[in-house]
N, C-alpha and C positions, 0 to 999 in steps of 0.2 A: 372261507375255506382255510382250514388249519394248516394245510400244506399246499405247496404250489401244484399246479396242474402237472408240471414236469415231474415232480416228486411222486405224485400219485401214479402217473403213467409208468415210471420206472419200477415202482413197487408191483404193479400188476403185470408188467412185462416179466418180472422174475418168477411169478407164481402161475403164469398162464397155463403151462402144461399140466399142472396139478389141480387147477381151479375146479374143474367139474367133479373130480373124485373127492375133493375135500369139502364140497358144499354141504351145509347142514340140512337136516330134515325140514326145518322151518323155511330155509331158502327155497327148497324144492316145492314145498307147499305153496309158498308165495308165488313162485313162477307159474305153477299150475293154475292158480287163480287168475293171474294176469292173462294167461293164454285163454282161459275159459271166458273171461269177461270181454276180452278184445273181440273175439268171434267175428273176424272180417268176412265180408261178402266177396264173391268172386271178382268183383271189379274194384275192390278197395286197395288203396295204397296205405301201407303201414310204415310209420317211422319209429324205430326202436332206439331210444337214447340210452347211452351207457350199455350198449349191446353186449359187451364182454365177449364171451366165447359163442354167442349166438343162440343161447338156449331159447329165448323168446322168438327171435327173428326166424329161426329155422322151423320152429313148431308152427308158426303162423303162415309161413310161405305157401304150403300146399292149398290153403283156402283163400289166399289173397291174390290180387293181380301182380303186386310188387311189394317187396319189403326192403326198406332202406335202413341199414344199421350204422349207427355212429358211436364212436368211442375215442378215448384219448390214448389207449394202449395198442400199439402195433402188434405186440405179442398176443394179446387176447384176440384181436381181429384175425390174426394169422391162424389161430386155432379155429375160429369160426369159419374162415374160408376153406380150411381143410375139411371140416365136417360137411360143409355145403357140397364140396366136390365129391366126397365119399358117398353122400346120400343122393347125388344127382340133382340137387336143387339149383335151378338156374335163374329164378326170379328174385334173387337176393343180391344186393350190392352193399359192401361194407366200405366205410371211409372215415377219415378223421372228422371229429366234430364234438362240441361240448353242448351242455344244456343251454347256455346263453348264446352260443354261436354254433348252431348245428350244421352250418355249411350245407344247407339244403333249402332250395327255394321253389320246389315243385309242389304239385297238389298233394295233400295228405288228408286221409279220412280218419285215421286212428293213430294216436301216439301212445306208445307203451314205454315203460321203464321198470326195471327191477333191481333193487339193491344197489343204487348208484347215487341218487340225489342227496342222500344223507351226508355226503362229503362236502356239500355246500353250506355256507352260513345261511341263517334265516333270510337275510336280505337278498342273498344270491338266489335262494330258492324262489323268492317272490319274482325276481327278475327272470328266472328260468321259466316259471309258469306263465308269465306275461308273454315271453317269446313263443312258447308253445301255443298259447291262445291265438297269437297273431298269425300262426300258420294255418289256422282255420279248421282244425279237426272237429269232427262231431263228438269224438270220444277220446278221453285221456285216461289210461289205466296205469296207476302208480302202485307198485309193490315196493316196500322199502322198510328200513328201520325207522320206526316212529313210536312216540311215547303215548300209550293209552293211560298211563298213570304217572307216578313220580319217576323220574330218571334214576336208574340204578347202574352205575358204572361197573359193578361187579358181575353183571349179567354178560353172557357171551356175545351179544349182538352190539355192544356199545363199547368202543375203545376211545376214550376221551382224547387221546393224543392224535388220532387221525379222523375220527368221526364227529359229526355235528348234527345229530338227528333233531327233528322238530317234533312238537306235540301234534297229535291228530287235529286238535282245534286250530292250531296255527295253519296247518296245511289246508284244512277246510276253508278257513277264511281267505287264504291266498287264492284258492281255486275259485271261490265265489266272487271275489273282487275282480278276477280275470274274466268273468262272464260264464263260468261253468256252474252247473248244479250237480251236487253229489247225488248219485243214484244208488251207491252201495258203499258200505264201510265194513270190511272184513278184518277181524282180529285173529291173527295166527298165533301170536305170543304177546305178552305184555309190552314188548318192544318191537313187534313186527306186524305189519298189516298191509292191506290193499285198499286203495281208494279208487272209486270209479266216478269220473266226472264227465258230464255230457252236456251238449248243447243241442237244442231241437233242430231237426232238419227243416229247412225252409218249406219243402213240399208238404211235410207233415203238418206244419202250422196252417198252411193254406187249406188243408183238407178237414180241419177241425170245425 
């Protein structure tokens, strides 16, 4: 991580109120794909890491039993809580947590994240994916800044001073090493994409 968690939290606290309005088209496309691929059932628990202002968490809540949002920015989560109250959504809870320490030990069926993991170093990403795998979800949907080709710091999605995106290949290897299988790779932009990683349900394996 090129900056401390505290530095990142402070930076997002400052922009929380404008974050939704200033999101790029690629960010929104990525978020929509994450929501589409997550597709929770009525009895599913969803954990949304780097939840921000709750774009993913609040969109999934009507279809899920419960959604847990975790973030490092109190300002961003305050925006999310306000939106949840305004929309009358009651099955979402937000709280502090990081990728490597999500501060959640309950059951989880689906883990989602959008535009957050790229702040971690490659080794930290591996640790985070391992932690996510240990939570036991059947599906992990990751939307993020990631390199499909050669990194280009002149592009709008990559700021070398604060961001540390990985290649798609690195992320695929990390997910596979953690016991997931990639079921979808979606390219939104040369430096933005969605990866869907899954593990077979035990009951499905027994029925084959």
